N, C-alpha and C positions, 0 to 999 in steps of 0.2 A: 466856067468850065465845069462840067459835071464831075462829081467825085466818084471814083471807081468803087463799085460795090464790093465789099470784103466777103470772101467766101466763108461760110460757116464750117467750123471744125467738126469732123465726124466724131461722135461719142464712141469710145471703145467699150463695147459690151462684154468683153472677155477678161476684164481686170480681176474679176472674182476668182479666176483660176490661180492667180499668184497666192492669194490669201488661202484658198483651198489646199494648195500644195504645201504651204507652211503648216497648216493645221494637220494635214495627214502625216507630215514628217514628225511633228511633235507627238502625235498620237502613237506612231510607231515606236519612238523613243521611250514613251511612257510604258508601253507594253513590254519592251525589252527590259526595262528596269524591273517591272513586276515579275517577269520570268526569272531574272537573275536572282532576285530576293527570295523567290519561292524555292530555289534549289539550295538549301542550307546544307553545308558540309557538317554533319553532326559531330564527327571526330574533331574537326578543327574548332568547332564551337566549344566542345568540352575542354580542349587544350587551352583555348583562350580564356575561358572561365577559370581554369586552374591557375593560369599565369597571373590573372588579375588578383585572385585571392593571395597568391604568393607575394605579389608586389605590395599588397596592403598588409602584409604580415598576418593574414588570416591563417595561412599555412605555408610552409616552405621557408627557405632562407630569408627571402623578402627584401625588396628595395635595394637601393644603391647607397653605398657609404654606411651601411648598417652591419653590425656584427651578426653572424649567423645564430639564429635562435631555434630554427627548425630545419629539418632536412627537406629541401625543395628541389624543383627542376633547376637545371643549369641555366646560367644567364649568358647572353652574348651581347657585346656592345653596350654594357652598362644597364641592361634591362632584362626582364624575363623573356625566355625563349619559348616558343611553342614546341616543347620537347615531348615527343611521343613516348620517350622512355620513362617520364615521370609517372609513377603510379600512385593512386590514391590509397588512403589507409584501408578503405573498404576492399580494394582489390588485393592489397597485401594480405589481409586476413583471410580472404577467400582462397588465395594461393596456398597458404599454410594449411588451411582446412582441407584442401584438396590432397595435400601430401599425407595428412593424417588418414584420410579415407583410403588412399592408395595402400598404405601400410596395413590397415585393418582388412582391406579386401584381399591382399596378398596372403596374409597369415590365416585368414578365416578357415580355409579348407583343412589346414593342419590342426587347428584347434578343435574343430568339429570332429575330426578323425580320432583325436585323443580324448574327446569329451572333456576338454579343459579350457573352456571359453574364458575363464578368469585368469589364465596363465599369463596373458599379456594385456596390458592396458596402455593405450596411447593417449597422452595428455598434452594439450597445447595451452601454454601461458604466455600470452604476448608473442614475442619472437622465439620463445623457447619451446622446442618439441621434446617431450620425454617419452621414451618407450620403457615401460615398467615390466620387468620380468619377475614372476613369482618364484622365489628361491626354492620353495617346496616342490615345484615342478621341474626346475632346471638342475637342481643339485640334490644329492643325498644329504641327509642330516649330518652336519659337522664336516662336510667335505666340500672341496672346491673344484672338483672335476665335473665337467658338463656331462649330463646323461646323453648317451648316443641317440636316443629316441627324440630328443628335442632339438637336435642340430638343424633339422629341416626348417624349423620355425626361425631359428637364429639366422639361417641362410636367407630366408625370405625378407627378414628385417634388414639384413646387411645389403641386400640387393637394392634397397631404396635409399639407404643412408650413406653408404660408402661412395656411390657416384656423385654425391653432392660436393665431395672434396672440401669439406669444412671441418673444423675442429670438432671432434667427438669425444666426449668425456664419459667414462664408464664408472659409475659410483655403486659401491657395494654397501649393503645395510644388513644388519642382524637385529634380532630382538634382544631383550635384556637378560635372557637366560645365560648364566655362566657356562663357559666351555668346560667339558668333562674329559676330553681326550688329551693326548700328549702331542699331537701333531701341530696344533695351533695354541698358542699361549692364551689368547683371549679373543673376544669378538672383533677387535680391531684387526688382528691377523687374519681371521677367517674372511671378513668383509673385503680386505685388501686382496687376499688370494683369489677370491671369486671374481673381483673386478679385473684382476690381471689375467685370469683365465679367459675371460670374454675378449679382452683386448688382444691377446695373443692369437685367439681364433680369427678375429677380424683381419689381423694382419697376414696370417699364414694362409687362410682359406679364401680370403677375398681381396688380398692385395692392398689393404688400407695402408696409407702412408703413415709410418710410425711417428712422424713429426706432427701429425694431426690427431694422434690418439693420446689419451691420458686415463690412467687407472687410479681411482681414489677409494680408500677404505674408510667408511665413516662409522662403522660399528653400530651401536644402538642409540647414537646421540640424536638422531633425527627421525623419530617414529612418525608414522602416518596416524596411528591411533594410540592413545594413551591408556586405553582400557586394559584391565588385567584379565583378559580372556584368551582362549586358544585362537580364536578367529583373528583377534587384534594382533597377536604375536605372529601369526602366519602372514598377515598383511604387511607387517613391518619387515619381515625377512624378504629382501628383494634386491635385484640389481637393476639399476636404471641407466639407459643410454640417453644422454642429454646432448642436444645439438642446438646451437644458436643459429637461427636461420636468417639469411638476408633475403627478404621477400622479393627482391629484384632479380633473383637467380632465375634464369630461363627454365631450368628444370622444374620449378615449382608451377609453372603455368602450362605444363604439358597435359594436364587432365588426368583422369583415372584410367590406367591401362587395364 
């Protein structure tokens, strides 16, 4: 009996479509990954870098189970958080410098009008900002009453410092020349009276909170210059408004008005 001839199977010439579809899918996924990587969130990247430095004690409080050694961003869940409120030291310095420029810009027209550009000096030392008033411009010799013509300058300064709502210390200084009048016994009395006059004006004219004000008379104990010249003595006679700034204050980042 003859064996039945087996039919040959037809070869599928479209099997390549499966591999081609897989290849296209992988290629699509590859380009999606490239696109997502190319769109870097710079803000998040900066925060992540700051958090890594904080965790490694490069800056910030740092790590878990370690005593705080620096001020750093807050942590959540035992690790560093990507906290947008954490500011770098450079940003803090920039904020305080902006405040200094704001004060100088506000008082500049009054100083130019009086031709007394050296009457006010603004100094930044770390987190401390000092506004130095030349006593020869703001007070008569041996007196503690403010001259009426300089009140506009003091108003401009107060408009920047009082709204910060931080502790403001007013320090009075004199030179080493002994007092000759009967109203004040010595330079300690005069320096304290001048500081108290400025503090009283800030409270009454600008509504500064009394619990945030302090008046200190330092006499001639802390001169700027030790030279025995009229220019040095004039430099040493001064009243300083000193404020310790917290660079995270929102008001410091408002820019120059």
